[in-house]
NULO-820884 format. One record per atom (N, C-alpha, C): x, z, y; atom name; residue number from 1. Coordinates in steps of 0.2 Angstrom, whole numbers. Layout:
<atoms>
{u X, w Z, v Y, name CA, resi NUM}
...
</atoms>
This chain:
<atoms>
{u -77, w 40, v -214, name N, resi 1}
{u -78, w 40, v -204, name CA, resi 1}
{u -82, w 44, v -202, name C, resi 1}
{u -79, w 46, v -198, name N, resi 2}
{u -84, w 53, v -191, name CA, resi 2}
{u -86, w 47, v -187, name C, resi 2}
{u -92, w 49, v -184, name N, resi 3}
{u -97, w 46, v -180, name CA, resi 3}
{u -99, w 50, v -173, name C, resi 3}
{u -101, w 48, v -166, name N, resi 4}
{u -106, w 51, v -164, name CA, resi 4}
{u -112, w 49, v -166, name C, resi 4}
{u -117, w 53, v -164, name N, resi 5}
{u -124, w 55, v -166, name CA, resi 5}
{u -127, w 49, v -163, name C, resi 5}
{u -128, w 42, v -164, name N, resi 6}
{u -130, w 38, v -161, name CA, resi 6}
{u -134, w 32, v -166, name C, resi 6}
{u -141, w 33, v -164, name N, resi 7}
{u -145, w 27, v -167, name CA, resi 7}
{u -144, w 21, v -164, name C, resi 7}
{u -139, w 15, v -169, name N, resi 8}
{u -138, w 10, v -166, name CA, resi 8}
{u -143, w 5, v -164, name C, resi 8}
{u -149, w 7, v -167, name N, resi 9}
{u -154, w 3, v -164, name CA, resi 9}
{u -157, w 3, v -158, name C, resi 9}
{u -156, w 9, v -156, name N, resi 10}
{u -158, w 12, v -149, name CA, resi 10}
{u -153, w 10, v -146, name C, resi 10}
{u -147, w 9, v -146, name N, resi 11}
{u -142, w 10, v -142, name CA, resi 11}
{u -143, w 6, v -135, name C, resi 11}
{u -141, w 8, v -129, name N, resi 12}
{u -143, w 1, v -124, name CA, resi 12}
{u -136, w -3, v -126, name C, resi 12}
{u -134, w -7, v -131, name N, resi 13}
{u -129, w -12, v -130, name CA, resi 13}
{u -132, w -16, v -124, name C, resi 13}
{u -126, w -20, v -122, name N, resi 14}
{u -127, w -26, v -116, name CA, resi 14}
{u -120, w -30, v -118, name C, resi 14}
{u -120, w -38, v -116, name N, resi 15}
{u -117, w -42, v -115, name CA, resi 15}
{u -114, w -43, v -107, name C, resi 15}
{u -107, w -43, v -107, name N, resi 16}
{u -104, w -44, v -99, name CA, resi 16}
{u -107, w -49, v -96, name C, resi 16}
{u -110, w -51, v -92, name N, resi 17}
{u -113, w -56, v -87, name CA, resi 17}
{u -105, w -65, v -88, name C, resi 17}
{u -109, w -69, v -87, name N, resi 18}
{u -105, w -74, v -87, name CA, resi 18}
{u -109, w -79, v -81, name C, resi 18}
{u -102, w -83, v -80, name N, resi 19}
{u -105, w -85, v -73, name CA, resi 19}
{u -109, w -94, v -77, name C, resi 19}
{u -111, w -99, v -70, name N, resi 20}
{u -113, w -104, v -72, name CA, resi 20}
{u -110, w -110, v -79, name C, resi 20}
{u -106, w -106, v -78, name N, resi 21}
{u -100, w -111, v -83, name CA, resi 21}
{u -99, w -109, v -92, name C, resi 21}
{u -101, w -102, v -91, name N, resi 22}
{u -102, w -99, v -97, name CA, resi 22}
{u -95, w -93, v -97, name C, resi 22}
{u -92, w -94, v -92, name N, resi 23}
{u -85, w -89, v -92, name CA, resi 23}
{u -88, w -81, v -91, name C, resi 23}
{u -84, w -76, v -94, name N, resi 24}
{u -85, w -71, v -94, name CA, resi 24}
{u -83, w -68, v -87, name C, resi 24}
{u -87, w -65, v -85, name N, resi 25}
{u -84, w -61, v -79, name CA, resi 25}
{u -78, w -56, v -78, name C, resi 25}
{u -74, w -55, v -75, name N, resi 26}
{u -66, w -52, v -79, name CA, resi 26}
{u -68, w -44, v -74, name C, resi 26}
{u -62, w -40, v -76, name N, resi 27}
{u -63, w -34, v -71, name CA, resi 27}
{u -69, w -29, v -70, name C, resi 27}
{u -72, w -30, v -78, name N, resi 28}
{u -78, w -26, v -77, name CA, resi 28}
{u -79, w -18, v -82, name C, resi 28}
{u -74, w -20, v -87, name N, resi 29}
{u -73, w -15, v -92, name CA, resi 29}
{u -73, w -8, v -90, name C, resi 29}
{u -70, w -8, v -85, name N, resi 30}
{u -72, w 1, v -83, name CA, resi 30}
{u -80, w 4, v -81, name C, resi 30}
{u -85, w 0, v -78, name N, resi 31}
{u -91, w -3, v -77, name CA, resi 31}
{u -93, w -1, v -82, name C, resi 31}
{u -94, w -5, v -88, name N, resi 32}
{u -96, w -6, v -96, name CA, resi 32}
{u -95, w 1, v -99, name C, resi 32}
{u -89, w 3, v -98, name N, resi 33}
{u -88, w 10, v -101, name CA, resi 33}
{u -92, w 15, v -98, name C, resi 33}
{u -91, w 15, v -93, name N, resi 34}
{u -95, w 20, v -89, name CA, resi 34}
{u -103, w 20, v -90, name C, resi 34}
{u -105, w 14, v -90, name N, resi 35}
{u -112, w 12, v -91, name CA, resi 35}
{u -114, w 15, v -99, name C, resi 35}
{u -110, w 14, v -104, name N, resi 36}
{u -110, w 15, v -112, name CA, resi 36}
{u -110, w 26, v -109, name C, resi 36}
{u -106, w 27, v -106, name N, resi 37}
{u -107, w 35, v -107, name CA, resi 37}
{u -112, w 37, v -104, name C, resi 37}
{u -116, w 36, v -98, name N, resi 38}
{u -122, w 37, v -96, name CA, resi 38}
{u -127, w 36, v -101, name C, resi 38}
{u -129, w 31, v -105, name N, resi 39}
{u -133, w 28, v -109, name CA, resi 39}
{u -132, w 34, v -114, name C, resi 39}
{u -126, w 35, v -117, name N, resi 40}
{u -127, w 40, v -123, name CA, resi 40}
{u -128, w 48, v -120, name C, resi 40}
{u -127, w 48, v -115, name N, resi 41}
{u -130, w 57, v -112, name CA, resi 41}
{u -136, w 56, v -108, name C, resi 41}
{u -138, w 51, v -105, name N, resi 42}
{u -144, w 50, v -102, name CA, resi 42}
{u -146, w 42, v -103, name C, resi 42}
{u -151, w 42, v -110, name N, resi 43}
{u -152, w 37, v -111, name CA, resi 43}
{u -159, w 34, v -108, name C, resi 43}
{u -162, w 41, v -104, name N, resi 44}
{u -169, w 39, v -102, name CA, resi 44}
{u -168, w 35, v -94, name C, resi 44}
{u -160, w 37, v -91, name N, resi 45}
{u -160, w 34, v -83, name CA, resi 45}
{u -155, w 27, v -84, name C, resi 45}
{u -150, w 28, v -90, name N, resi 46}
{u -148, w 21, v -90, name CA, resi 46}
{u -147, w 19, v -96, name C, resi 46}
{u -151, w 12, v -96, name N, resi 47}
{u -152, w 8, v -102, name CA, resi 47}
{u -152, w 2, v -102, name C, resi 47}
{u -153, w -2, v -108, name N, resi 48}
{u -153, w -8, v -105, name CA, resi 48}
{u -158, w -12, v -100, name C, resi 48}
{u -164, w -8, v -97, name N, resi 49}
{u -167, w -11, v -93, name CA, resi 49}
{u -167, w -7, v -88, name C, resi 49}
{u -164, w 0, v -88, name N, resi 50}
{u -167, w 4, v -83, name CA, resi 50}
{u -159, w 4, v -81, name C, resi 50}
{u -155, w 2, v -74, name N, resi 51}
{u -149, w 4, v -73, name CA, resi 51}
{u -144, w 2, v -78, name C, resi 51}
{u -144, w -5, v -80, name N, resi 52}
{u -141, w -7, v -83, name CA, resi 52}
{u -133, w -10, v -79, name C, resi 52}
{u -128, w -14, v -82, name N, resi 53}
{u -122, w -15, v -79, name CA, resi 53}
{u -123, w -17, v -73, name C, resi 53}
{u -128, w -23, v -74, name N, resi 54}
{u -128, w -27, v -70, name CA, resi 54}
{u -133, w -24, v -62, name C, resi 54}
{u -137, w -20, v -65, name N, resi 55}
{u -139, w -17, v -60, name CA, resi 55}
{u -137, w -12, v -55, name C, resi 55}
{u -132, w -9, v -59, name N, resi 56}
{u -127, w -3, v -57, name CA, resi 56}
{u -124, w -7, v -51, name C, resi 56}
{u -120, w -13, v -53, name N, resi 57}
{u -117, w -17, v -48, name CA, resi 57}
{u -120, w -18, v -41, name C, resi 57}
{u -126, w -23, v -42, name N, resi 58}
{u -131, w -24, v -37, name CA, resi 58}
{u -132, w -18, v -32, name C, resi 58}
{u -133, w -12, v -36, name N, resi 59}
{u -135, w -8, v -31, name CA, resi 59}
{u -131, w -3, v -29, name C, resi 59}
{u -123, w -5, v -30, name N, resi 60}
{u -116, w 0, v -31, name CA, resi 60}
{u -118, w 8, v -32, name C, resi 60}
{u -121, w 8, v -38, name N, resi 61}
{u -120, w 15, v -40, name CA, resi 61}
{u -114, w 19, v -41, name C, resi 61}
{u -109, w 13, v -43, name N, resi 62}
{u -103, w 16, v -45, name CA, resi 62}
{u -98, w 16, v -39, name C, resi 62}
{u -101, w 13, v -34, name N, resi 63}
{u -95, w 12, v -30, name CA, resi 63}
{u -94, w 5, v -24, name C, resi 63}
{u -91, w 4, v -24, name N, resi 64}
{u -91, w -2, v -18, name CA, resi 64}
{u -90, w -11, v -20, name C, resi 64}
{u -92, w -16, v -18, name N, resi 65}
{u -92, w -20, v -20, name CA, resi 65}
{u -86, w -25, v -18, name C, resi 65}
{u -83, w -26, v -22, name N, resi 66}
{u -76, w -29, v -23, name CA, resi 66}
{u -73, w -35, v -26, name C, resi 66}
{u -70, w -40, v -24, name N, resi 67}
{u -68, w -46, v -26, name CA, resi 67}
{u -65, w -43, v -33, name C, resi 67}
{u -64, w -46, v -39, name N, resi 68}
{u -61, w -44, v -46, name CA, resi 68}
{u -54, w -44, v -44, name C, resi 68}
{u -52, w -47, v -41, name N, resi 69}
{u -41, w -48, v -39, name CA, resi 69}
{u -42, w -39, v -33, name C, resi 69}
{u -47, w -36, v -32, name N, resi 70}
{u -44, w -29, v -30, name CA, resi 70}
{u -48, w -23, v -35, name C, resi 70}
{u -48, w -25, v -40, name N, resi 71}
{u -50, w -22, v -47, name CA, resi 71}
{u -46, w -16, v -45, name C, resi 71}
{u -39, w -17, v -45, name N, resi 72}
{u -33, w -11, v -46, name CA, resi 72}
{u -34, w -5, v -42, name C, resi 72}
{u -39, w -7, v -36, name N, resi 73}
{u -39, w -1, v -31, name CA, resi 73}
{u -44, w 4, v -34, name C, resi 73}
{u -48, w 2, v -37, name N, resi 74}
{u -52, w 7, v -41, name CA, resi 74}
{u -60, w 8, v -35, name C, resi 74}
{u -59, w 5, v -29, name N, resi 75}
{u -63, w 7, v -25, name CA, resi 75}
{u -72, w 6, v -28, name C, resi 75}
{u -73, w 1, v -34, name N, resi 76}
{u -79, w 0, v -36, name CA, resi 76}
{u -81, w 8, v -41, name C, resi 76}
{u -76, w 13, v -40, name N, resi 77}
{u -78, w 18, v -43, name CA, resi 77}
{u -79, w 25, v -39, name C, resi 77}
{u -79, w 23, v -31, name N, resi 78}
{u -79, w 28, v -28, name CA, resi 78}
{u -83, w 33, v -28, name C, resi 78}
{u -89, w 31, v -31, name N, resi 79}
{u -95, w 34, v -30, name CA, resi 79}
{u -95, w 39, v -38, name C, resi 79}
{u -91, w 37, v -43, name N, resi 80}
{u -91, w 40, v -49, name CA, resi 80}
{u -91, w 48, v -50, name C, resi 80}
{u -87, w 52, v -45, name N, resi 81}
{u -87, w 58, v -48, name CA, resi 81}
{u -92, w 61, v -45, name C, resi 81}
{u -94, w 60, v -39, name N, resi 82}
{u -100, w 64, v -36, name CA, resi 82}
{u -107, w 61, v -40, name C, resi 82}
{u -107, w 56, v -43, name N, resi 83}
{u -112, w 53, v -47, name CA, resi 83}
{u -113, w 56, v -55, name C, resi 83}
{u -106, w 58, v -57, name N, resi 84}
{u -106, w 63, v -64, name CA, resi 84}
{u -107, w 69, v -62, name C, resi 84}
{u -106, w 74, v -55, name N, resi 85}
{u -108, w 79, v -55, name CA, resi 85}
{u -114, w 80, v -54, name C, resi 85}
{u -120, w 75, v -51, name N, resi 86}
{u -126, w 75, v -48, name CA, resi 86}
{u -128, w 76, v -56, name C, resi 86}
{u -125, w 71, v -61, name N, resi 87}
{u -129, w 71, v -69, name CA, resi 87}
{u -126, w 76, v -71, name C, resi 87}
{u -124, w 81, v -70, name N, resi 88}
{u -122, w 87, v -74, name CA, resi 88}
{u -114, w 84, v -79, name C, resi 88}
{u -111, w 80, v -77, name N, resi 89}
{u -106, w 77, v -83, name CA, resi 89}
{u -100, w 78, v -80, name C, resi 89}
{u -94, w 80, v -84, name N, resi 90}
{u -88, w 81, v -83, name CA, resi 90}
{u -83, w 77, v -85, name C, resi 90}
{u -78, w 74, v -80, name N, resi 91}
{u -75, w 66, v -81, name CA, resi 91}
{u -66, w 69, v -82, name C, resi 91}
{u -64, w 69, v -87, name N, resi 92}
{u -55, w 68, v -88, name CA, resi 92}
{u -51, w 64, v -89, name C, resi 92}
{u -47, w 61, v -87, name N, resi 93}
{u -42, w 56, v -88, name CA, resi 93}
{u -37, w 57, v -87, name C, resi 93}
{u -34, w 58, v -95, name N, resi 94}
{u -27, w 61, v -99, name CA, resi 94}
{u -26, w 66, v -94, name C, resi 94}
{u -30, w 72, v -98, name N, resi 95}
{u -32, w 79, v -95, name CA, resi 95}
{u -31, w 80, v -88, name C, resi 95}
{u -32, w 77, v -85, name N, resi 96}
{u -34, w 77, v -78, name CA, resi 96}
{u -41, w 78, v -77, name C, resi 96}
{u -43, w 82, v -71, name N, resi 97}
{u -49, w 85, v -70, name CA, resi 97}
{u -51, w 80, v -64, name C, resi 97}
{u -57, w 75, v -66, name N, resi 98}
{u -57, w 72, v -60, name CA, resi 98}
{u -64, w 74, v -56, name C, resi 98}
{u -63, w 75, v -51, name N, resi 99}
{u -68, w 79, v -45, name CA, resi 99}
{u -70, w 75, v -39, name C, resi 99}
{u -65, w 71, v -37, name N, resi 100}
{u -64, w 65, v -33, name CA, resi 100}
{u -61, w 59, v -35, name C, resi 100}
{u -63, w 53, v -29, name N, resi 101}
{u -62, w 49, v -32, name CA, resi 101}
{u -55, w 48, v -31, name C, resi 101}
{u -50, w 53, v -25, name N, resi 102}
{u -44, w 53, v -25, name CA, resi 102}
{u -41, w 56, v -33, name C, resi 102}
{u -45, w 61, v -34, name N, resi 103}
{u -41, w 62, v -42, name CA, resi 103}
{u -41, w 57, v -46, name C, resi 103}
{u -47, w 52, v -46, name N, resi 104}
{u -47, w 45, v -49, name CA, resi 104}
{u -41, w 43, v -49, name C, resi 104}
{u -41, w 40, v -42, name N, resi 105}
{u -35, w 37, v -42, name CA, resi 105}
{u -27, w 38, v -46, name C, resi 105}
{u -26, w 45, v -44, name N, resi 106}
{u -20, w 48, v -45, name CA, resi 106}
{u -20, w 46, v -52, name C, resi 106}
{u -26, w 50, v -59, name N, resi 107}
{u -26, w 48, v -63, name CA, resi 107}
{u -24, w 41, v -67, name C, resi 107}
{u -26, w 37, v -61, name N, resi 108}
{u -26, w 28, v -65, name CA, resi 108}
{u -19, w 26, v -64, name C, resi 108}
{u -15, w 32, v -60, name N, resi 109}
{u -7, w 27, v -59, name CA, resi 109}
{u -1, w 31, v -60, name C, resi 109}
{u -6, w 36, v -62, name N, resi 110}
{u 0, w 43, v -65, name CA, resi 110}
{u 3, w 40, v -74, name C, resi 110}
{u 8, w 39, v -74, name N, resi 111}
{u 12, w 38, v -82, name CA, resi 111}
{u 7, w 45, v -87, name C, resi 111}
{u 5, w 42, v -92, name N, resi 112}
{u 5, w 46, v -98, name CA, resi 112}
{u 10, w 51, v -98, name C, resi 112}
{u 8, w 59, v -101, name N, resi 113}
{u 15, w 61, v -103, name CA, resi 113}
{u 14, w 62, v -110, name C, resi 113}
{u 9, w 61, v -113, name N, resi 114}
{u 8, w 60, v -122, name CA, resi 114}
{u 10, w 53, v -124, name C, resi 114}
{u 11, w 55, v -131, name N, resi 115}
{u 13, w 47, v -133, name CA, resi 115}
{u 4, w 45, v -138, name C, resi 115}
{u 5, w 40, v -139, name N, resi 116}
{u -4, w 37, v -143, name CA, resi 116}
{u -5, w 42, v -149, name C, resi 116}
{u 0, w 45, v -152, name N, resi 117}
{u -4, w 49, v -157, name CA, resi 117}
{u -8, w 54, v -154, name C, resi 117}
{u -4, w 57, v -150, name N, resi 118}
{u -7, w 64, v -146, name CA, resi 118}
{u -13, w 62, v -144, name C, resi 118}
{u -14, w 57, v -140, name N, resi 119}
{u -21, w 55, v -137, name CA, resi 119}
{u -27, w 52, v -142, name C, resi 119}
{u -24, w 50, v -148, name N, resi 120}
{u -28, w 48, v -152, name CA, resi 120}
{u -31, w 54, v -155, name C, resi 120}
{u -29, w 59, v -155, name N, resi 121}
{u -31, w 67, v -157, name CA, resi 121}
{u -35, w 68, v -154, name C, resi 121}
{u -33, w 67, v -147, name N, resi 122}
{u -39, w 69, v -142, name CA, resi 122}
{u -46, w 65, v -144, name C, resi 122}
{u -45, w 59, v -143, name N, resi 123}
{u -51, w 55, v -144, name CA, resi 123}
{u -54, w 58, v -152, name C, resi 123}
{u -51, w 58, v -159, name N, resi 124}
{u -53, w 60, v -163, name CA, resi 124}
{u -59, w 68, v -162, name C, resi 124}
{u -53, w 73, v -158, name N, resi 125}
{u -58, w 80, v -157, name CA, resi 125}
{u -63, w 79, v -152, name C, resi 125}
{u -65, w 74, v -149, name N, resi 126}
{u -71, w 74, v -143, name CA, resi 126}
{u -76, w 68, v -147, name C, resi 126}
{u -74, w 64, v -153, name N, resi 127}
{u -77, w 62, v -157, name CA, resi 127}
{u -82, w 68, v -163, name C, resi 127}
{u -78, w 74, v -164, name N, resi 128}
{u -78, w 78, v -166, name CA, resi 128}
{u -85, w 83, v -164, name C, resi 128}
{u -83, w 84, v -158, name N, resi 129}
{u -87, w 88, v -154, name CA, resi 129}
{u -93, w 86, v -150, name C, resi 129}
{u -95, w 78, v -152, name N, resi 130}
{u -101, w 73, v -149, name CA, resi 130}
{u -101, w 72, v -141, name C, resi 130}
{u -93, w 72, v -140, name N, resi 131}
{u -92, w 71, v -132, name CA, resi 131}
{u -90, w 62, v -133, name C, resi 131}
{u -90, w 60, v -127, name N, resi 132}
{u -89, w 53, v -126, name CA, resi 132}
{u -82, w 54, v -125, name C, resi 132}
{u -78, w 48, v -127, name N, resi 133}
{u -71, w 45, v -126, name CA, resi 133}
{u -71, w 39, v -124, name C, resi 133}
{u -64, w 36, v -121, name N, resi 134}
{u -65, w 29, v -121, name CA, resi 134}
{u -56, w 30, v -120, name C, resi 134}
{u -52, w 22, v -124, name N, resi 135}
{u -46, w 22, v -123, name CA, resi 135}
{u -46, w 15, v -119, name C, resi 135}
{u -39, w 16, v -115, name N, resi 136}
{u -36, w 10, v -112, name CA, resi 136}
{u -32, w 8, v -115, name C, resi 136}
{u -32, w 0, v -117, name N, resi 137}
{u -27, w -4, v -121, name CA, resi 137}
{u -24, w -8, v -117, name C, resi 137}
{u -18, w -9, v -117, name N, resi 138}
{u -12, w -12, v -113, name CA, resi 138}
{u -13, w -21, v -116, name C, resi 138}
{u -16, w -25, v -108, name N, resi 139}
{u -16, w -30, v -108, name CA, resi 139}
{u -9, w -34, v -107, name C, resi 139}
{u -5, w -30, v -104, name N, resi 140}
{u 2, w -34, v -102, name CA, resi 140}
{u 2, w -30, v -95, name C, resi 140}
{u 10, w -32, v -92, name N, resi 141}
{u 11, w -30, v -86, name CA, resi 141}
{u 12, w -22, v -87, name C, resi 141}
{u 16, w -20, v -91, name N, resi 142}
{u 16, w -12, v -95, name CA, resi 142}
{u 10, w -9, v -96, name C, resi 142}
{u 5, w -11, v -97, name N, resi 143}
{u -1, w -6, v -96, name CA, resi 143}
{u -2, w -6, v -90, name C, resi 143}
{u -1, w -9, v -82, name N, resi 144}
{u -6, w -11, v -76, name CA, resi 144}
{u -12, w -16, v -78, name C, resi 144}
{u -11, w -20, v -82, name N, resi 145}
{u -16, w -25, v -85, name CA, resi 145}
{u -20, w -21, v -92, name C, resi 145}
{u -27, w -21, v -91, name N, resi 146}
{u -28, w -16, v -97, name CA, resi 146}
{u -37, w -16, v -97, name C, resi 146}
{u -40, w -12, v -105, name N, resi 147}
{u -47, w -14, v -105, name CA, resi 147}
{u -47, w -7, v -109, name C, resi 147}
{u -52, w -4, v -104, name N, resi 148}
{u -55, w 2, v -108, name CA, resi 148}
{u -62, w 2, v -112, name C, resi 148}
{u -63, w 6, v -118, name N, resi 149}
{u -67, w 6, v -123, name CA, resi 149}
{u -71, w 11, v -125, name C, resi 149}
{u -77, w 9, v -126, name N, resi 150}
{u -81, w 17, v -127, name CA, resi 150}
{u -80, w 19, v -136, name C, resi 150}
{u -77, w 23, v -137, name N, resi 151}
{u -75, w 24, v -144, name CA, resi 151}
{u -82, w 28, v -147, name C, resi 151}
{u -84, w 27, v -152, name N, resi 152}
{u -89, w 28, v -158, name CA, resi 152}
{u -90, w 31, v -162, name C, resi 152}
{u -83, w 29, v -165, name N, resi 153}
{u -82, w 33, v -171, name CA, resi 153}
{u -73, w 32, v -172, name C, resi 153}
{u -73, w 34, v -180, name N, resi 154}
{u -65, w 34, v -182, name CA, resi 154}
{u -64, w 35, v -189, name C, resi 154}
{u -58, w 33, v -192, name N, resi 155}
{u -57, w 33, v -200, name CA, resi 155}
{u -50, w 34, v -198, name C, resi 155}
{u -46, w 34, v -206, name N, resi 156}
{u -39, w 36, v -206, name CA, resi 156}
{u -34, w 30, v -200, name C, resi 156}
{u -38, w 23, v -202, name N, resi 157}
{u -34, w 18, v -201, name CA, resi 157}
{u -36, w 16, v -193, name C, resi 157}
{u -43, w 16, v -192, name N, resi 158}
{u -47, w 13, v -184, name CA, resi 158}
{u -50, w 18, v -182, name C, resi 158}
{u -51, w 16, v -175, name N, resi 159}
{u -56, w 16, v -171, name CA, resi 159}
{u -62, w 12, v -171, name C, resi 159}
{u -68, w 15, v -169, name N, resi 160}
{u -74, w 9, v -168, name CA, resi 160}
{u -76, w 9, v -162, name C, resi 160}
{u -77, w 3, v -157, name N, resi 161}
{u -77, w 4, v -150, name CA, resi 161}
{u -83, w -1, v -148, name C, resi 161}
{u -87, w 2, v -144, name N, resi 162}
{u -93, w -2, v -141, name CA, resi 162}
{u -89, w -7, v -137, name C, resi 162}
{u -92, w -13, v -136, name N, resi 163}
{u -87, w -18, v -131, name CA, resi 163}
{u -96, w -22, v -127, name C, resi 163}
{u -94, w -26, v -124, name N, resi 164}
{u -96, w -31, v -119, name CA, resi 164}
{u -98, w -38, v -120, name C, resi 164}
{u -92, w -39, v -124, name N, resi 165}
{u -88, w -46, v -125, name CA, resi 165}
{u -81, w -45, v -130, name C, resi 165}
{u -79, w -51, v -131, name N, resi 166}
{u -72, w -46, v -135, name CA, resi 166}
{u -66, w -54, v -132, name C, resi 166}
{u -63, w -49, v -131, name N, resi 167}
{u -58, w -48, v -125, name CA, resi 167}
{u -52, w -54, v -132, name C, resi 167}
{u -50, w -60, v -129, name N, resi 168}
{u -46, w -64, v -130, name CA, resi 168}
{u -39, w -61, v -129, name C, resi 168}
{u -36, w -64, v -134, name N, resi 169}
{u -29, w -60, v -137, name CA, resi 169}
{u -30, w -52, v -140, name C, resi 169}
{u -34, w -49, v -141, name N, resi 170}
{u -35, w -41, v -141, name CA, resi 170}
{u -38, w -43, v -149, name C, resi 170}
{u -32, w -36, v -151, name N, resi 171}
{u -32, w -39, v -158, name CA, resi 171}
{u -38, w -32, v -163, name C, resi 171}
{u -43, w -34, v -161, name N, resi 172}
{u -49, w -30, v -164, name CA, resi 172}
{u -55, w -34, v -166, name C, resi 172}
{u -59, w -32, v -171, name N, resi 173}
{u -62, w -36, v -176, name CA, resi 173}
{u -72, w -34, v -175, name C, resi 173}
{u -74, w -40, v -173, name N, resi 174}
{u -82, w -38, v -172, name CA, resi 174}
{u -84, w -38, v -180, name C, resi 174}
{u -89, w -31, v -179, name N, resi 175}
{u -92, w -31, v -186, name CA, resi 175}
{u -98, w -32, v -188, name C, resi 175}
{u -103, w -34, v -182, name N, resi 176}
{u -107, w -34, v -181, name CA, resi 176}
{u -110, w -44, v -182, name C, resi 176}
{u -116, w -44, v -183, name N, resi 177}
{u -118, w -52, v -186, name CA, resi 177}
{u -122, w -55, v -178, name C, resi 177}
{u -124, w -48, v -175, name N, resi 178}
{u -128, w -50, v -168, name CA, resi 178}
{u -126, w -50, v -163, name C, resi 178}
{u -129, w -49, v -157, name N, resi 179}
{u -126, w -48, v -150, name CA, resi 179}
{u -123, w -42, v -149, name C, resi 179}
{u -123, w -37, v -152, name N, resi 180}
{u -120, w -30, v -150, name CA, resi 180}
{u -112, w -31, v -153, name C, resi 180}
{u -107, w -29, v -148, name N, resi 181}
{u -99, w -29, v -150, name CA, resi 181}
{u -99, w -23, v -151, name C, resi 181}
{u -101, w -22, v -157, name N, resi 182}
{u -97, w -15, v -162, name CA, resi 182}
{u -91, w -17, v -165, name C, resi 182}
{u -84, w -14, v -162, name N, resi 183}
{u -78, w -17, v -164, name CA, resi 183}
{u -75, w -12, v -167, name C, resi 183}
{u -69, w -14, v -173, name N, resi 184}
{u -65, w -12, v -177, name CA, resi 184}
{u -58, w -13, v -174, name C, resi 184}
{u -56, w -6, v -172, name N, resi 185}
{u -48, w -6, v -168, name CA, resi 185}
{u -45, w -4, v -172, name C, resi 185}
{u -40, w -7, v -174, name N, resi 186}
{u -34, w -2, v -181, name CA, resi 186}
{u -29, w 1, v -174, name C, resi 186}
{u -29, w 10, v -176, name N, resi 187}
{u -24, w 11, v -174, name CA, resi 187}
{u -17, w 8, v -174, name C, resi 187}
{u -14, w 5, v -176, name N, resi 188}
{u -8, w 1, v -177, name CA, resi 188}
{u -9, w -4, v -171, name C, resi 188}
{u -14, w -6, v -168, name N, resi 189}
{u -15, w -11, v -163, name CA, resi 189}
{u -13, w -6, v -157, name C, resi 189}
{u -17, w 0, v -156, name N, resi 190}
{u -14, w 6, v -151, name CA, resi 190}
{u -9, w 7, v -151, name C, resi 190}
{u -6, w 8, v -158, name N, resi 191}
{u 2, w 10, v -158, name CA, resi 191}
{u 6, w 4, v -152, name C, resi 191}
{u 5, w -2, v -156, name N, resi 192}
{u 9, w -8, v -153, name CA, resi 192}
{u 7, w -10, v -146, name C, resi 192}
{u 2, w -8, v -143, name N, resi 193}
{u 0, w -10, v -135, name CA, resi 193}
{u -1, w -5, v -133, name C, resi 193}
{u 3, w 3, v -134, name N, resi 194}
{u 2, w 9, v -130, name CA, resi 194}
{u 9, w 8, v -126, name C, resi 194}
{u 6, w 8, v -119, name N, resi 195}
{u 13, w 9, v -114, name CA, resi 195}
{u 13, w 16, v -110, name C, resi 195}
{u 18, w 15, v -104, name N, resi 196}
{u 17, w 22, v -99, name CA, resi 196}
{u 11, w 24, v -96, name C, resi 196}
{u 7, w 19, v -96, name N, resi 197}
{u -1, w 19, v -93, name CA, resi 197}
{u -6, w 20, v -95, name C, resi 197}
{u -4, w 21, v -103, name N, resi 198}
{u -11, w 22, v -107, name CA, resi 198}
{u -14, w 27, v -106, name C, resi 198}
{u -21, w 27, v -105, name N, resi 199}
{u -25, w 34, v -103, name CA, resi 199}
{u -30, w 33, v -109, name C, resi 199}
{u -32, w 41, v -111, name N, resi 200}
{u -39, w 43, v -113, name CA, resi 200}
{u -44, w 46, v -108, name C, resi 200}
{u -50, w 43, v -109, name N, resi 201}
{u -56, w 45, v -105, name CA, resi 201}
{u -61, w 51, v -108, name C, resi 201}
{u -62, w 58, v -105, name N, resi 202}
{u -66, w 61, v -110, name CA, resi 202}
{u -72, w 63, v -105, name C, resi 202}
{u -78, w 61, v -108, name N, resi 203}
{u -84, w 64, v -102, name CA, resi 203}
{u -87, w 68, v -106, name C, resi 203}
{u -89, w 75, v -103, name N, resi 204}
{u -93, w 80, v -106, name CA, resi 204}
{u -99, w 83, v -104, name C, resi 204}
{u -104, w 87, v -106, name N, resi 205}
{u -108, w 87, v -104, name CA, resi 205}
{u -105, w 96, v -99, name C, resi 205}
{u -108, w 97, v -92, name N, resi 206}
{u -109, w 101, v -90, name CA, resi 206}
{u -103, w 101, v -85, name C, resi 206}
{u -101, w 105, v -79, name N, resi 207}
{u -97, w 104, v -74, name CA, resi 207}
{u -91, w 108, v -76, name C, resi 207}
{u -86, w 106, v -71, name N, resi 208}
{u -81, w 112, v -73, name CA, resi 208}
{u -82, w 118, v -67, name C, resi 208}
{u -77, w 123, v -71, name N, resi 209}
{u -79, w 130, v -69, name CA, resi 209}
{u -71, w 132, v -66, name C, resi 209}
</atoms>
């Protein structure tokens, strides 16, 4: 297994918020992935106590507050490109450089030119180079309904990912006994669920030149 250099006892794991009836709030996976990314690169500025996902939402750090049914607009991430630039980080989605919110919007709605195997290789290279990667897993509507997750490590048959809850119907397995959602995601599931809107996110230190 090849992994990012992360101390699992100190990483800023969080759980997705729930309503008063115990139901998980929906359509916040992008926020959670970006939080884990920032915690990896900037743990003093983003962690479970400071600038955690709930605080990020409350303070509009990533973008506008919108109802969950408008998550497809990506307005909740309108500030992300400029925030990442201030933090000295660069973001690519399917090899598209994200410098503005419009770049992000285009990347989200552009079909992938590469297949799942090539995208998996990109993820593995990122892990090898100590860079954050995330993968979108289709949950329906040919990939328009999906779930993005932070990739921690990989082996020949699986990716190991960090989540904030367990998504119903997604064939991945929680491998921890505590409240940390460290999940084993088989590559066979990625193959089965890959769609024309499959995406890989890569975040690196340093700005585009």
